[in-house]
C-alpha positions as CSV (number, residue, x, y, z in Angstrom):
1,M,39.8,63.6,-17.5
2,T,40.2,67.2,-18.6
3,V,41.4,66.1,-21.7
4,L,38.7,64.1,-22.4
5,I,36.0,67.3,-21.3
6,S,38.3,69.5,-23.8
7,L,38.1,66.9,-26.2
8,A,34.4,66.4,-25.9
9,L,34.4,70.1,-26.2
10,L,35.8,70.2,-29.2
11,V,34.0,67.3,-31.1
12,F,31.1,69.4,-30.0
13,T,31.9,73.1,-31.2
14,A,32.9,71.0,-34.3
15,A,29.3,69.3,-34.8
16,L,27.4,72.6,-34.0
17,V,29.3,74.5,-36.6
18,L,28.3,71.7,-38.9
19,L,24.9,71.9,-38.5
20,Y,24.8,75.6,-39.0
21,A,26.6,74.8,-42.6
22,M,23.7,72.4,-43.6
23,V,21.1,75.2,-42.5
24,G,22.7,78.3,-44.4
25,E,23.0,75.3,-47.6
26,L,19.5,74.4,-47.0
27,A,18.5,77.9,-46.3
28,A,20.3,78.7,-50.0
29,R,17.5,75.8,-51.8
30,V,14.6,77.6,-50.5
31,P,13.2,80.2,-53.3
32,R,13.7,83.7,-52.2
33,A,9.7,84.4,-52.1
34,A,9.6,81.6,-49.6
35,Q,11.6,82.7,-47.3
36,E,10.2,86.3,-47.4
37,G,7.1,84.6,-46.6
38,G,5.5,84.3,-49.6
39,G,4.3,80.9,-48.8
40,T,1.9,79.0,-51.5
41,D,1.5,82.3,-53.4
42,F,5.3,82.2,-55.0
43,V,6.6,81.6,-58.4
44,T,10.0,82.0,-59.3
45,P,11.4,81.1,-62.8
46,L,14.2,78.4,-62.6
47,T,17.3,79.3,-63.9
48,E,19.1,75.6,-63.7
49,L,16.7,74.7,-67.2
50,S,18.8,74.4,-69.8
51,P,16.5,76.1,-72.7
52,G,15.8,74.3,-75.9
53,A,16.8,71.1,-74.3
54,A,14.5,67.8,-74.9
55,P,15.1,64.2,-74.3
56,A,16.3,61.9,-76.9
57,D,13.7,59.0,-75.6
58,W,10.9,60.2,-74.3
59,P,9.3,58.0,-71.8
60,G,6.4,56.5,-72.8
61,Q,4.0,57.9,-70.7
62,L,4.6,61.4,-71.4
63,A,5.7,61.0,-74.8
64,A,2.3,62.1,-75.9
65,L,3.0,66.0,-74.8
66,Q,6.5,66.0,-76.9
67,A,4.1,66.0,-79.6
68,E,1.9,69.5,-78.2
69,E,2.3,73.1,-78.9
70,R,2.5,73.7,-75.2
71,A,2.5,71.3,-72.1
72,V,3.1,71.2,-68.7
73,L,5.5,69.1,-67.1
74,L,5.1,69.5,-62.8
75,V,8.4,67.5,-61.3
76,L,7.3,66.5,-57.6
77,S,8.7,64.6,-54.9
78,P,7.4,62.2,-52.5
79,A,10.3,63.9,-50.2
80,C,9.2,67.3,-50.3
81,S,5.9,68.8,-47.9
82,S,5.5,71.2,-50.7
83,C,5.4,68.6,-53.4
84,R,3.0,66.7,-51.2
85,R,0.7,69.8,-51.1
86,V,0.5,70.6,-54.4
87,A,-0.5,66.5,-55.7
88,G,-2.9,67.9,-53.0
89,E,-4.2,70.9,-55.5
90,L,-3.6,68.1,-58.1
91,A,-5.6,65.8,-57.2
92,T,-8.8,68.2,-56.9
93,M,-8.4,69.9,-60.4
94,S,-11.0,68.6,-62.8
95,G,-9.0,67.2,-66.0
96,G,-8.8,70.7,-68.2
97,E,-8.8,73.0,-65.2
98,F,-5.1,73.4,-65.5
99,G,-5.3,74.6,-69.1
100,L,-2.6,72.9,-70.9
101,P,-1.9,69.4,-71.3
102,L,-0.2,68.2,-68.0
103,G,2.0,65.5,-67.0
104,V,3.9,64.8,-64.1
105,V,7.7,63.0,-63.7
106,V,7.5,62.3,-60.0
107,S,11.7,62.1,-59.3
108,C,12.7,60.2,-56.0
109,G,15.2,58.1,-55.0
110,D,13.0,54.2,-54.7
111,R,11.1,53.2,-56.8
112,R,8.6,52.2,-54.9
113,A,8.4,55.4,-52.5
114,G,7.0,57.4,-56.5
115,E,5.2,54.7,-57.4
116,E,3.1,55.0,-53.9
117,F,3.3,58.8,-54.1
118,A,1.5,58.5,-57.5
119,A,-1.1,55.9,-55.9
120,R,-2.3,58.2,-53.2
121,H,-2.3,61.2,-54.6
122,G,-4.7,59.8,-58.0
123,L,-1.7,61.2,-60.5
124,D,-1.6,57.9,-62.4
125,R,-4.9,59.6,-63.9
126,L,-2.5,61.8,-65.7
127,P,0.8,61.0,-67.8
128,C,2.6,59.9,-65.3
129,L,6.6,58.3,-64.7
130,V,8.3,57.6,-61.8
131,D,11.8,58.6,-62.7
132,E,14.0,57.0,-60.5
133,R,16.8,58.8,-58.6
134,G,15.9,61.9,-61.2
135,G,17.8,60.5,-63.9
136,W,15.6,61.4,-66.8
137,V,14.2,64.5,-65.8
138,T,18.1,65.6,-65.0
139,G,19.3,64.5,-67.9
140,S,17.0,66.0,-70.5
141,F,16.8,69.6,-68.7
142,G,18.9,69.6,-66.3
143,V,16.2,70.6,-63.8
144,R,17.3,68.7,-60.2
145,T,14.5,70.7,-57.8
146,S,10.9,70.2,-57.0
147,P,8.2,71.3,-56.8
148,A,8.8,72.3,-60.6
149,A,6.9,73.1,-63.9
150,L,8.5,72.9,-66.5
151,V,6.9,74.7,-69.8
152,I,6.8,72.2,-73.0
153,A,6.6,73.7,-76.3
154,R,6.9,70.9,-78.6
155,G,9.2,68.3,-77.6
156,A,11.4,70.8,-76.1
157,A,12.1,73.3,-73.1
158,A,11.1,76.8,-73.1
159,E,10.8,77.8,-69.9
160,A,11.1,76.5,-66.0
161,Y,9.4,77.6,-62.8
162,V,9.6,76.8,-58.6
163,F,6.2,77.2,-57.0
164,G,4.2,77.2,-54.1
165,G,0.9,76.4,-54.8
166,L,-0.7,74.7,-58.1
167,R,-3.4,77.6,-59.2
168,T,-0.2,80.0,-58.7
169,V,2.1,78.6,-61.2
170,R,-1.0,78.0,-63.3
171,D,-2.4,81.1,-63.7
172,T,1.4,82.6,-64.8
173,I,2.1,79.9,-67.6
174,V,-1.3,80.6,-68.8
175,R,-0.5,84.3,-68.7
176,T,3.3,83.8,-70.6
177,T,1.0,81.5,-73.4
178,P,1.7,82.5,-76.8
179,E,-1.6,84.2,-78.9
180,G,-3.5,81.6,-80.5
181,V,-0.8,78.3,-78.7
182,R,-3.4,76.7,-76.7
């Protein structure tokens, strides 16, 4: 009986250590501004972007953005609560309110979940790609994080941000737009 209790206690201790390790890993993935109470007002440069990267092939839904001087690709995921909030903000914006041509990549584990997410939030009114398992956005730009805003200049990655609020990242991107380019 003592051996059984000792074994159960050992398993419980190992599970607790594993839980703390998982929480630590999750905390490492949350942007510092959000951890410090930044809420939806944070914008942090995304270091995993491969600057200058250009997709070999642009999906038809997003092909028009390739020719723009500057455009923005928002990377959202149905599994992310911040992404759901951002998608709700995007649904309330009028067509040109963002200030630059805009496209959306819905990175999802399952195509059906991505399509439902896009339809529920009206993302299909914009150029929108459902990117199953994030293969296109990761393979093209090296981005594995959401919500992310990728600034595309003439078809190549120029800069990228992790953000908490759509209007905050819009203001940051528009403010960094070179003079004469809109």
